[in-house]
DRENDO-1510 file (C-alpha; in Angstrom, 1 decimal, always signed):
<recs>
REC; n; res; u; v; w
REC; 1; MET; -93.2; +84.1; +57.7 .
REC; 2; LEU; -93.5; +86.9; +60.2 .
REC; 3; GLY; -92.7; +89.5; +57.6 .
REC; 4; GLN; -95.6; +88.2; +55.5 .
REC; 5; ILE; -98.0; +88.3; +58.4 .
REC; 6; PHE; -97.0; +91.9; +59.2 .
REC; 7; GLN; -97.4; +92.8; +55.5 .
REC; 8; THR; -100.9; +91.2; +55.5 .
REC; 9; PHE; -101.9; +93.3; +58.5 .
REC; 10; ALA; -100.5; +96.4; +56.8 .
REC; 11; ASN; -102.6; +95.5; +53.7 .
REC; 12; CYS; -105.7; +95.4; +56.0 .
REC; 13; PHE; -105.3; +99.1; +56.8 .
REC; 14; ARG; -104.8; +100.0; +53.2 .
REC; 15; ILE; -108.4; +99.2; +52.4 .
REC; 16; PRO; -110.6; +102.0; +53.7 .
REC; 17; GLU; -113.7; +99.9; +54.4 .
REC; 18; LEU; -111.7; +97.2; +56.2 .
REC; 19; ARG; -109.7; +99.7; +58.1 .
REC; 20; SER; -112.8; +101.4; +59.4 .
REC; 21; ARG; -114.4; +98.1; +60.4 .
REC; 22; ILE; -111.3; +97.0; +62.3 .
REC; 23; ILE; -111.0; +100.4; +64.1 .
REC; 24; PHE; -114.7; +100.3; +64.9 .
REC; 25; THR; -114.5; +96.8; +66.3 .
REC; 26; ILE; -111.5; +97.7; +68.5 .
REC; 27; LEU; -113.3; +100.7; +69.9 .
REC; 28; VAL; -116.4; +98.8; +70.7 .
REC; 29; LEU; -114.4; +96.0; +72.4 .
REC; 30; LEU; -112.7; +98.7; +74.6 .
REC; 31; VAL; -116.2; +100.0; +75.5 .
REC; 32; ALA; -117.2; +96.5; +76.4 .
REC; 33; ARG; -114.1; +96.2; +78.7 .
REC; 34; LEU; -115.1; +99.4; +80.4 .
REC; 35; VAL; -118.5; +98.0; +81.1 .
REC; 36; ALA; -116.8; +95.0; +82.7 .
REC; 37; LEU; -114.6; +97.2; +84.9 .
REC; 38; THR; -117.1; +99.9; +85.9 .
REC; 39; PRO; -118.3; +99.1; +89.5 .
REC; 40; ILE; -122.0; +99.2; +90.5 .
REC; 41; PRO; -122.8; +102.2; +92.8 .
REC; 42; GLY; -123.2; +101.0; +96.4 .
REC; 43; LEU; -120.9; +97.9; +96.1 .
REC; 44; ASP; -117.3; +97.4; +97.1 .
REC; 45; GLY; -115.7; +94.6; +95.2 .
REC; 46; THR; -112.1; +95.2; +96.1 .
REC; 47; ALA; -111.9; +92.5; +98.8 .
REC; 48; LEU; -114.1; +90.2; +96.9 .
REC; 49; ASN; -111.8; +90.5; +93.9 .
REC; 50; ALA; -108.8; +89.6; +96.0 .
REC; 51; HIS; -110.7; +86.6; +97.4 .
REC; 52; PHE; -111.5; +85.4; +93.8 .
REC; 53; GLU; -107.9; +85.7; +92.7 .
REC; 54; SER; -106.8; +83.5; +95.7 .
REC; 55; THR; -109.4; +80.8; +95.2 .
REC; 56; SER; -110.3; +80.8; +91.5 .
REC; 57; GLY; -107.6; +78.3; +90.8 .
REC; 58; GLN; -109.8; +75.7; +92.6 .
REC; 59; GLY; -112.4; +75.9; +89.8 .
REC; 60; GLY; -116.1; +75.7; +90.7 .
REC; 61; ILE; -119.2; +77.1; +89.1 .
REC; 62; VAL; -118.6; +80.7; +90.2 .
REC; 63; SER; -115.0; +80.8; +88.9 .
REC; 64; PHE; -116.2; +79.2; +85.6 .
REC; 65; TYR; -118.9; +81.8; +85.2 .
REC; 66; SER; -116.5; +84.6; +86.0 .
REC; 67; LEU; -114.3; +83.4; +83.2 .
REC; 68; PHE; -117.0; +84.3; +80.7 .
REC; 69; THR; -117.7; +87.7; +82.2 .
REC; 70; GLY; -114.0; +88.7; +81.9 .
REC; 71; GLY; -113.6; +89.1; +85.7 .
REC; 72; ALA; -116.6; +91.4; +86.0 .
REC; 73; LEU; -118.4; +89.2; +88.6 .
REC; 74; GLU; -115.9; +89.5; +91.3 .
REC; 75; LYS; -115.4; +93.2; +90.7 .
REC; 76; CYS; -119.1; +93.8; +91.2 .
REC; 77; SER; -119.2; +95.7; +87.9 .
REC; 78; VAL; -122.0; +96.7; +85.6 .
REC; 79; GLY; -121.3; +93.8; +83.2 .
REC; 80; SER; -121.3; +91.1; +85.9 .
REC; 81; LEU; -124.0; +89.1; +84.1 .
REC; 82; GLY; -122.0; +89.2; +80.9 .
REC; 83; ILE; -123.5; +88.2; +77.5 .
REC; 84; MET; -124.6; +84.8; +78.7 .
REC; 85; PRO; -128.3; +85.7; +79.3 .
REC; 86; TYR; -128.6; +86.8; +75.7 .
REC; 87; ILE; -127.0; +83.5; +74.5 .
REC; 88; SER; -129.4; +81.5; +76.8 .
REC; 89; ALA; -132.4; +83.4; +75.4 .
REC; 90; THR; -131.2; +82.7; +71.8 .
REC; 91; ILE; -130.9; +79.0; +72.7 .
REC; 92; ILE; -134.4; +78.9; +74.2 .
REC; 93; ILE; -136.0; +80.6; +71.2 .
REC; 94; GLN; -134.2; +78.3; +68.7 .
REC; 95; LEU; -135.3; +75.2; +70.7 .
REC; 96; LEU; -138.9; +76.5; +70.8 .
REC; 97; SER; -138.9; +77.2; +67.0 .
REC; 98; ALA; -137.9; +73.6; +66.5 .
REC; 99; VAL; -140.8; +72.3; +68.7 .
REC; 100; LEU; -143.6; +74.8; +68.2 .
REC; 101; PRO; -145.1; +74.9; +64.6 .
REC; 102; GLY; -146.1; +78.6; +65.0 .
REC; 103; LEU; -142.6; +79.8; +65.7 .
REC; 104; ALA; -141.2; +77.5; +63.0 .
REC; 105; LYS; -143.6; +79.0; +60.4 .
REC; 106; LEU; -142.7; +82.5; +61.6 .
REC; 107; SER; -139.0; +81.9; +61.2 .
REC; 108; ARG; -139.6; +81.0; +57.5 .
REC; 109; GLU; -141.8; +84.0; +56.7 .
REC; 110; GLU; -140.5; +87.3; +55.4 .
REC; 111; GLY; -139.6; +89.5; +58.3 .
REC; 112; GLY; -139.9; +86.5; +60.6 .
REC; 113; ARG; -136.3; +86.5; +61.6 .
REC; 114; ALA; -136.5; +90.0; +62.9 .
REC; 115; LYS; -139.5; +89.0; +65.1 .
REC; 116; MET; -137.5; +86.0; +66.4 .
REC; 117; ILE; -134.6; +88.3; +67.3 .
REC; 118; ALA; -137.1; +90.6; +69.1 .
REC; 119; TYR; -138.5; +87.7; +71.1 .
REC; 120; GLY; -135.0; +86.8; +72.0 .
REC; 121; ARG; -134.3; +90.3; +73.3 .
REC; 122; TYR; -137.5; +90.3; +75.4 .
REC; 123; LEU; -136.6; +86.9; +76.9 .
REC; 124; THR; -133.1; +88.3; +77.6 .
REC; 125; VAL; -134.6; +91.0; +79.7 .
REC; 126; LEU; -136.6; +88.4; +81.8 .
REC; 127; LEU; -133.5; +86.3; +82.3 .
REC; 128; CYS; -131.5; +89.3; +83.3 .
REC; 129; LEU; -134.1; +90.3; +85.9 .
REC; 130; GLY; -134.1; +86.8; +87.4 .
REC; 131; GLN; -130.3; +86.2; +87.3 .
REC; 132; GLY; -129.6; +89.8; +88.4 .
REC; 133; LEU; -131.8; +89.3; +91.5 .
REC; 134; MET; -129.9; +86.1; +92.3 .
REC; 135; MET; -126.6; +87.9; +91.9 .
REC; 136; ALA; -127.7; +90.9; +94.0 .
REC; 137; VAL; -128.7; +88.5; +96.8 .
REC; 138; GLY; -125.4; +86.7; +96.5 .
REC; 139; TRP; -123.4; +89.9; +96.9 .
REC; 140; ARG; -125.5; +90.7; +100.0 .
REC; 141; ASN; -124.6; +87.2; +101.4 .
REC; 142; PRO; -121.1; +86.6; +99.9 .
REC; 143; GLU; -120.2; +83.8; +102.4 .
REC; 144; GLU; -123.0; +81.6; +101.1 .
REC; 145; ALA; -122.7; +82.5; +97.5 .
REC; 146; PHE; -118.9; +82.8; +97.0 .
REC; 147; GLY; -117.3; +81.5; +100.2 .
REC; 148; TYR; -116.1; +85.0; +101.1 .
REC; 149; LYS; -116.1; +85.5; +104.9 .
REC; 150; GLY; -115.2; +89.2; +104.9 .
REC; 151; GLY; -118.8; +90.3; +105.3 .
REC; 152; SER; -121.2; +91.9; +102.9 .
REC; 153; VAL; -119.9; +94.0; +100.1 .
REC; 154; VAL; -123.1; +96.0; +99.9 .
REC; 155; LEU; -122.8; +99.6; +101.1 .
REC; 156; ILE; -126.5; +100.5; +100.8 .
REC; 157; GLU; -128.4; +99.7; +104.0 .
REC; 158; SER; -131.9; +99.8; +102.6 .
REC; 159; LEU; -132.8; +96.5; +100.9 .
REC; 160; TRP; -135.7; +98.2; +98.9 .
REC; 161; ILE; -133.2; +100.6; +97.3 .
REC; 162; TYR; -130.3; +98.2; +96.8 .
REC; 163; LEU; -132.2; +95.3; +95.1 .
REC; 164; PRO; -134.1; +97.3; +92.4 .
REC; 165; GLN; -131.1; +99.5; +91.7 .
REC; 166; THR; -128.7; +96.6; +91.3 .
REC; 167; VAL; -131.0; +94.5; +89.2 .
REC; 168; ILE; -131.8; +97.3; +86.8 .
REC; 169; ILE; -128.1; +98.2; +86.4 .
REC; 170; LEU; -127.2; +94.6; +85.8 .
REC; 171; THR; -129.9; +94.2; +83.2 .
REC; 172; ALA; -128.9; +97.4; +81.5 .
REC; 173; GLY; -125.3; +96.2; +81.4 .
REC; 174; THR; -126.2; +93.0; +79.6 .
REC; 175; LEU; -128.5; +94.8; +77.2 .
REC; 176; MET; -125.6; +97.2; +76.4 .
REC; 177; LEU; -123.3; +94.3; +75.7 .
REC; 178; MET; -125.9; +92.7; +73.5 .
REC; 179; TRP; -126.3; +95.9; +71.6 .
REC; 180; LEU; -122.5; +96.3; +71.3 .
REC; 181; GLY; -122.2; +92.7; +69.9 .
REC; 182; GLU; -124.8; +93.4; +67.3 .
REC; 183; GLN; -123.1; +96.6; +66.3 .
REC; 184; ILE; -119.8; +94.6; +65.7 .
REC; 185; SER; -121.6; +92.0; +63.6 .
REC; 186; GLU; -123.2; +94.7; +61.5 .
REC; 187; ARG; -120.6; +97.4; +61.2 .
REC; 188; GLY; -117.4; +95.7; +62.4 .
REC; 189; ILE; -115.5; +92.6; +61.6 .
REC; 190; GLY; -116.3; +89.1; +63.1 .
REC; 191; ASN; -119.1; +87.8; +65.1 .
REC; 192; GLY; -119.9; +90.4; +67.8 .
REC; 193; VAL; -121.1; +88.1; +70.6 .
REC; 194; SER; -118.3; +85.6; +70.1 .
REC; 195; LEU; -115.7; +88.4; +70.1 .
REC; 196; LEU; -117.1; +89.8; +73.4 .
REC; 197; ILE; -116.7; +86.4; +75.0 .
REC; 198; THR; -113.2; +86.0; +73.6 .
REC; 199; VAL; -112.0; +89.3; +74.9 .
REC; 200; GLY; -113.4; +88.5; +78.3 .
REC; 201; ILE; -111.5; +85.2; +78.3 .
REC; 202; LEU; -108.2; +86.7; +77.0 .
REC; 203; SER; -108.4; +89.4; +79.8 .
REC; 204; ARG; -107.6; +86.6; +82.2 .
REC; 205; LEU; -104.4; +85.7; +80.4 .
REC; 206; PRO; -102.1; +87.9; +82.5 .
REC; 207; LEU; -103.4; +86.3; +85.7 .
REC; 208; ALA; -102.9; +82.8; +84.2 .
REC; 209; ALA; -99.3; +83.7; +83.1 .
REC; 210; SER; -98.4; +85.0; +86.6 .
REC; 211; THR; -99.9; +82.0; +88.3 .
REC; 212; LEU; -97.9; +79.6; +86.0 .
REC; 213; TRP; -94.7; +81.7; +86.7 .
REC; 214; THR; -95.3; +81.5; +90.4 .
REC; 215; GLY; -95.7; +77.7; +90.1 .
REC; 216; PHE; -92.2; +77.4; +88.6 .
REC; 217; PHE; -90.5; +80.3; +90.5 .
REC; 218; PRO; -92.3; +80.7; +93.9 .
REC; 219; PRO; -91.5; +83.7; +96.0 .
REC; 220; GLY; -89.4; +83.3; +99.1 .
REC; 221; GLU; -88.2; +79.8; +100.1 .
REC; 222; GLU; -91.3; +77.9; +99.0 .
REC; 223; GLU; -90.8; +74.8; +97.0 .
REC; 224; ALA; -91.6; +75.0; +93.3 .
REC; 225; ARG; -94.9; +73.4; +92.5 .
REC; 226; TYR; -93.9; +72.5; +88.9 .
REC; 227; ARG; -90.7; +71.1; +87.5 .
REC; 228; TRP; -89.1; +71.5; +84.1 .
REC; 229; PRO; -90.5; +68.2; +82.8 .
REC; 230; HIS; -93.9; +69.6; +83.6 .
REC; 231; ALA; -93.0; +72.7; +81.4 .
REC; 232; ILE; -92.1; +70.5; +78.5 .
REC; 233; LEU; -95.3; +68.5; +79.0 .
REC; 234; LEU; -97.4; +71.6; +79.1 .
REC; 235; LEU; -95.7; +73.0; +75.9 .
REC; 236; VAL; -96.3; +69.8; +74.0 .
REC; 237; LEU; -99.9; +69.6; +75.2 .
REC; 238; LEU; -100.6; +73.2; +74.3 .
REC; 239; ALA; -99.1; +72.7; +70.8 .
REC; 240; VAL; -101.1; +69.5; +70.2 .
REC; 241; VAL; -104.4; +71.0; +71.4 .
REC; 242; ILE; -104.0; +74.2; +69.3 .
REC; 243; ALA; -103.0; +72.2; +66.3 .
REC; 244; GLY; -106.0; +69.9; +66.8 .
REC; 245; VAL; -108.4; +72.8; +67.2 .
REC; 246; ILE; -107.2; +74.4; +64.0 .
REC; 247; LEU; -107.2; +71.1; +62.2 .
REC; 248; VAL; -110.8; +70.3; +63.1 .
REC; 249; THR; -112.0; +73.9; +62.7 .
REC; 250; GLN; -110.5; +74.1; +59.2 .
REC; 251; GLY; -111.1; +70.5; +58.2 .
REC; 252; GLN; -113.7; +69.7; +55.6 .
REC; 253; ARG; -114.8; +67.0; +53.2 .
REC; 254; LYS; -114.8; +68.0; +49.6 .
REC; 255; VAL; -117.8; +66.3; +47.9 .
REC; 256; PRO; -117.3; +66.4; +44.1 .
REC; 257; VAL; -120.1; +68.0; +42.0 .
REC; 258; GLN; -120.4; +67.5; +38.2 .
REC; 259; TYR; -122.4; +70.0; +36.2 .
REC; 260; ALA; -123.9; +68.8; +32.9 .
REC; 261; GLN; -124.0; +70.9; +29.7 .
REC; 262; ARG; -127.3; +72.8; +29.5 .
REC; 263; ALA; -129.0; +75.5; +27.4 .
REC; 264; VAL; -130.3; +78.7; +29.0 .
REC; 265; GLY; -132.3; +80.6; +26.3 .
REC; 266; ARG; -130.0; +80.9; +23.3 .
REC; 267; LYS; -126.9; +80.3; +25.3 .
REC; 268; VAL; -125.3; +76.9; +25.9 .
REC; 269; LEU; -123.5; +76.7; +29.2 .
REC; 270; ALA; -120.6; +74.2; +29.4 .
REC; 271; GLY; -120.5; +71.7; +32.1 .
REC; 272; GLY; -117.7; +71.5; +34.7 .
REC; 273; THR; -116.5; +70.0; +37.9 .
REC; 274; SER; -116.6; +71.6; +41.3 .
REC; 275; PHE; -116.8; +70.5; +44.9 .
REC; 276; MET; -119.1; +71.1; +47.9 .
REC; 277; PRO; -117.2; +71.6; +51.2 .
REC; 278; LEU; -118.7; +69.9; +54.2 .
REC; 279; ARG; -117.0; +71.1; +57.4 .
REC; 280; VAL; -116.1; +68.7; +60.1 .
REC; 281; ASN; -117.0; +71.2; +62.8 .
REC; 282; TYR; -119.9; +72.8; +61.1 .
REC; 283; ALA; -121.4; +74.3; +64.3 .
REC; 284; GLY; -118.1; +75.9; +65.4 .
REC; 285; VAL; -118.0; +77.0; +69.0 .
REC; 286; MET; -121.8; +77.3; +69.4 .
REC; 287; PRO; -122.4; +73.8; +70.9 .
REC; 288; VAL; -119.9; +74.4; +73.6 .
REC; 289; ILE; -121.3; +77.9; +74.4 .
REC; 290; PHE; -124.9; +76.5; +74.4 .
REC; 291; ALA; -123.9; +73.6; +76.7 .
REC; 292; GLN; -122.0; +75.9; +79.1 .
REC; 293; ALA; -124.8; +78.5; +79.1 .
REC; 294; ILE; -127.4; +75.9; +80.1 .
REC; 295; LEU; -125.3; +74.0; +82.6 .
REC; 296; MET; -124.0; +77.2; +84.2 .
REC; 297; PHE; -126.8; +78.1; +86.5 .
REC; 298; PRO; -128.6; +74.9; +87.6 .
REC; 299; GLY; -125.6; +73.7; +89.7 .
REC; 300; PHE; -125.3; +77.2; +91.3 .
REC; 301; MET; -129.0; +77.4; +92.1 .
REC; 302; PHE; -129.3; +73.8; +93.5 .
REC; 303; ASP; -126.2; +74.4; +95.6 .
REC; 304; LYS; -127.5; +77.6; +97.2 .
REC; 305; LEU; -131.0; +76.2; +97.6 .
REC; 306; GLY; -129.5; +73.2; +99.4 .
REC; 307; ASN; -127.4; +75.3; +101.7 .
REC; 308; THR; -130.1; +77.9; +102.4 .
REC; 309; ALA; -133.0; +75.5; +102.9 .
REC; 310; ASP; -130.7; +72.7; +104.3 .
REC; 311; ILE; -132.1; +70.2; +101.8 .
REC; 312; ALA; -129.6; +67.3; +101.2 .
REC; 313; PHE; -131.1; +66.4; +97.8 .
REC; 314; PHE; -130.5; +69.9; +96.4 .
REC; 315; ARG; -127.0; +70.0; +97.8 .
REC; 316; GLU; -126.2; +66.7; +96.1 .
REC; 317; LEU; -127.6; +68.0; +92.8 .
REC; 318; GLY; -125.5; +71.1; +93.2 .
REC; 319; ARG; -122.4; +69.0; +93.9 .
REC; 320; MET; -123.0; +66.8; +90.8 .
REC; 321; LEU; -123.4; +69.8; +88.6 .
REC; 322; ARG; -120.2; +71.5; +89.5 .
REC; 323; PRO; -117.6; +71.9; +86.7 .
REC; 324; ASP; -115.1; +69.8; +88.6 .
REC; 325; SER; -117.4; +66.7; +88.9 .
REC; 326; ILE; -117.4; +63.7; +86.5 .
REC; 327; PHE; -121.2; +63.9; +86.2 .
REC; 328; TYR; -120.9; +67.4; +84.9 .
REC; 329; LEU; -118.3; +66.3; +82.3 .
REC; 330; PHE; -120.6; +63.5; +81.2 .
REC; 331; ALA; -123.7; +65.9; +81.0 .
REC; 332; GLU; -121.6; +68.5; +79.2 .
REC; 333; ALA; -120.4; +66.0; +76.6 .
REC; 334; LEU; -123.9; +64.8; +75.9 .
REC; 335; MET; -125.2; +68.4; +75.5 .
REC; 336; ILE; -122.3; +69.3; +73.2 .
REC; 337; ILE; -123.1; +66.3; +71.0 .
REC; 338; PHE; -126.8; +67.2; +71.0 .
REC; 339; PHE; -126.3; +70.8; +70.2 .
REC; 340; SER; -123.8; +69.9; +67.4 .
REC; 341; TYR; -126.5; +67.9; +65.7 .
REC; 342; PHE; -129.2; +70.5; +66.5 .
REC; 343; TRP; -127.1; +73.3; +65.0 .
REC; 344; VAL; -126.5; +71.2; +61.8 .
REC; 345; ALA; -130.2; +70.3; +61.6 .
REC; 346; THR; -131.3; +73.9; +61.8 .
REC; 347; GLN; -128.6; +75.4; +59.6 .
REC; 348; PHE; -127.8; +72.7; +57.0 .
REC; 349; ASN; -130.7; +72.0; +54.7 .
REC; 350; GLU; -129.7; +69.0; +52.6 .
REC; 351; ILE; -133.1; +68.9; +50.8 .
REC; 352; GLN; -132.7; +72.5; +49.6 .
REC; 353; ILE; -129.1; +71.9; +48.6 .
REC; 354; ALA; -130.2; +68.8; +46.6 .
REC; 355; ASP; -133.0; +70.7; +44.9 .
REC; 356; ASP; -130.6; +73.6; +44.0 .
REC; 357; LEU; -128.2; +71.1; +42.5 .
REC; 358; LYS; -130.9; +69.5; +40.4 .
REC; 359; LYS; -132.1; +72.9; +39.2 .
REC; 360; HIS; -128.7; +73.9; +38.0 .
REC; 361; GLY; -127.9; +70.6; +36.3 .
REC; 362; GLY; -125.5; +69.5; +39.0 .
REC; 363; TYR; -125.1; +66.0; +40.5 .
REC; 364; ILE; -122.7; +64.1; +42.7 .
REC; 365; PRO; -121.0; +61.3; +40.8 .
REC; 366; GLY; -122.4; +57.9; +41.6 .
REC; 367; VAL; -125.5; +59.5; +43.4 .
REC; 368; ARG; -128.8; +60.0; +41.7 .
REC; 369; PRO; -130.2; +63.6; +41.8 .
REC; 370; GLY; -133.1; +64.4; +44.2 .
REC; 371; ALA; -133.9; +62.3; +47.2 .
REC; 372; ALA; -130.8; +60.1; +46.9 .
REC; 373; THR; -128.5; +63.2; +46.9 .
REC; 374; SER; -130.4; +64.5; +50.0 .
REC; 375; ASP; -129.9; +61.2; +51.8 .
REC; 376; PHE; -126.2; +61.1; +50.8 .
REC; 377; LEU; -125.6; +64.6; +52.2 .
REC; 378; HIS; -127.5; +63.8; +55.4 .
REC; 379; ARG; -125.4; +60.6; +56.0 .
REC; 380; SER; -122.2; +62.5; +55.2 .
REC; 381; MET; -123.0; +65.4; +57.6 .
REC; 382; SER; -124.1; +63.0; +60.3 .
REC; 383; ARG; -120.7; +61.2; +60.3 .
REC; 384; LEU; -118.7; +64.5; +60.1 .
REC; 385; THR; -120.8; +66.0; +62.9 .
REC; 386; LEU; -120.2; +63.0; +65.2 .
REC; 387; ALA; -116.5; +63.3; +64.7 .
REC; 388; GLY; -116.5; +67.1; +65.4 .
REC; 389; ALA; -118.8; +66.7; +68.4 .
REC; 390; VAL; -116.6; +64.1; +70.0 .
REC; 391; PHE; -113.6; +66.3; +69.5 .
REC; 392; LEU; -115.4; +69.3; +71.1 .
REC; 393; ALA; -116.6; +67.2; +74.1 .
REC; 394; THR; -113.0; +65.9; +74.6 .
REC; 395; LEU; -111.5; +69.4; +74.3 .
REC; 396; ALA; -114.1; +70.8; +76.8 .
REC; 397; ALA; -113.1; +68.2; +79.4 .
REC; 398; ILE; -109.3; +68.9; +79.3 .
REC; 399; PRO; -109.1; +71.7; +81.9 .
REC; 400; THR; -111.2; +69.8; +84.5 .
REC; 401; LEU; -109.1; +66.6; +83.9 .
REC; 402; MET; -105.9; +68.7; +84.3 .
REC; 403; ASN; -107.3; +70.2; +87.5 .
REC; 404; LEU; -108.2; +66.7; +88.9 .
REC; 405; SER; -105.0; +65.0; +87.8 .
REC; 406; PRO; -102.0; +64.5; +90.1 .
REC; 407; LEU; -100.4; +67.6; +88.5 .
REC; 408; LYS; -103.3; +69.6; +90.2 .
REC; 409; MET; -103.1; +72.3; +87.5 .
REC; 410; ASP; -104.4; +75.7; +88.5 .
REC; 411; PHE; -107.9; +76.3; +87.0 .
REC; 412; ASN; -106.8; +79.7; +85.7 .
REC; 413; VAL; -103.9; +78.1; +83.8 .
REC; 414; ALA; -105.8; +74.9; +82.7 .
REC; 415; THR; -108.5; +76.9; +80.9 .
REC; 416; PHE; -105.9; +78.1; +78.4 .
REC; 417; PHE; -104.6; +74.6; +77.6 .
REC; 418; GLY; -107.9; +73.3; +76.3 .
REC; 419; GLY; -111.6; +73.5; +76.9 .
REC; 420; THR; -114.0; +76.2; +76.1 .
REC; 421; SER; -111.6; +79.1; +76.5 .
REC; 422; LEU; -109.1; +77.8; +73.9 .
REC; 423; LEU; -111.8; +76.6; +71.5 .
REC; 424; ILE; -113.6; +79.9; +71.6 .
REC; 425; ALA; -110.5; +82.0; +71.3 .
REC; 426; VAL; -109.0; +80.0; +68.4 .
REC; 427; GLY; -112.3; +79.5; +66.6 .
REC; 428; VAL; -113.3; +83.2; +66.9 .
REC; 429; LEU; -109.9; +84.4; +65.8 .
REC; 430; LEU; -109.9; +82.1; +62.8 .
REC; 431; ASP; -113.4; +83.2; +61.8 .
REC; 432; THR; -112.4; +86.9; +62.2 .
REC; 433; MET; -109.2; +86.3; +60.1 .
REC; 434; ARG; -111.4; +84.5; +57.5 .
REC; 435; GLN; -113.6; +87.6; +57.2 .
REC; 436; MET; -110.6; +89.9; +56.9 .
REC; 437; GLU; -109.2; +87.6; +54.3 .
REC; 438; SER; -112.3; +87.8; +52.2 .
REC; 439; HIS; -111.9; +91.6; +52.1 .
REC; 440; LEU; -108.2; +91.2; +51.1 .
REC; 441; LEU; -108.9; +88.6; +48.4 .
REC; 442; LEU; -111.6; +90.8; +46.9 .
REC; 443; ARG; -109.0; +93.4; +46.3 .
REC; 444; GLN; -106.3; +90.9; +45.2 .
REC; 445; TYR; -104.2; +91.1; +48.3 .
REC; 446; ASP; -102.6; +88.0; +49.9 .
REC; 447; GLY; -104.6; +86.7; +52.8 .
REC; 448; PHE; -103.7; +85.2; +56.2 .
REC; 449; LEU; -104.7; +81.6; +55.6 .
REC; 450; LYS; -103.6; +81.1; +52.0 .
REC; 451; LYS; -102.3; +82.8; +48.9 .
REC; 452; GLY; -105.0; +85.0; +47.4 .
REC; 453; ARG; -103.3; +86.9; +44.6 .
REC; 454; VAL; -105.1; +86.5; +41.3 .
REC; 455; LYS; -103.0; +84.7; +38.7 .
REC; 456; GLY; -101.7; +86.9; +35.9 .
REC; 457; ARG; -102.1; +90.1; +38.0 .
</recs>
């Protein structure tokens, strides 16, 4: 098995185009990591980074956001905003296009998609300016923003120099990450934005491994936090969750399609039987990313407004919207279900599919062509989407539940046993492998996920 996997990777580098795409993707991801590690001039994030490493196991909105930036936030680096403002802007534009007739018409016109992307970029700049200003103020008052009592991490005395400089650098960092993600999607392999998030998540893996090791083998004469039954439980949970993610991600319903015999000009095309794959998790990781991107900042803003202005109502809202609260889990589950259906509604056009089947002489056995076929596809996708959305919502809640359980699992460790981190990592890696496999099968090599060699060759 391992020999076959290594052979498949070797085959990837035998194809010149695929080899160049893989190398390009790796180089771009290295540049993205440099952006996440390059400190902003005038800021000292060393002590703040140590504070985050000692308290991030408690969870919280700041630790949760830091997970998506790959640790850039606590290092006061250029990429501290991460790619989330771009994702938030994309969500807003898609929501507006579903509500405003003008944007909906523009998205269907020739060249309209390019204009929609441009609007998303403009909105990204505005979001970066606002979020960058909040982050700059937070670094100037780290005790209120991050609970760090070591004093300000800002080395620039003049506020009029510090704020514009920091906001511009943070905005430039996010725009650079956005551009790098687009370059990966166009010239590399895989979805660029998703890969950037995945690399940021996986960069925390060494810290999670060391934290888990310390729990079993503490230094000195401290009592071990976890026992060997806990280790068996964690291994079983990890295997079950990964298997469930792969099963739901790869799961699909095969709808049979029958093609009748038809004449095209002087040629008579024979009929045949095929199938239409309807994926259980059609939206992939996007509903979770959308939900996290929207819920990430309201809790942070309400919490800080409540503490700064001493308003109990805002403090209570901030507490309810923290990732370790039951209300947050409930709101997150509802948003994941909503965005799952929203993504399917915007990306899966059952009316167009039914018309295309009718044009090409295809029909689903037992279902009349036209409107009946469209209704059948709509009902089928609704049921599948509900099952996939419930699974996503359950998976997203696992880290918080592990942190709140009697086991008191460290947040850095719990994020790799379920939730957004595992879902994004597994989903993105499967999607990247699927794209690599398409290149391999095109040239009659065996792929990662199934045998791809053409029969008789």
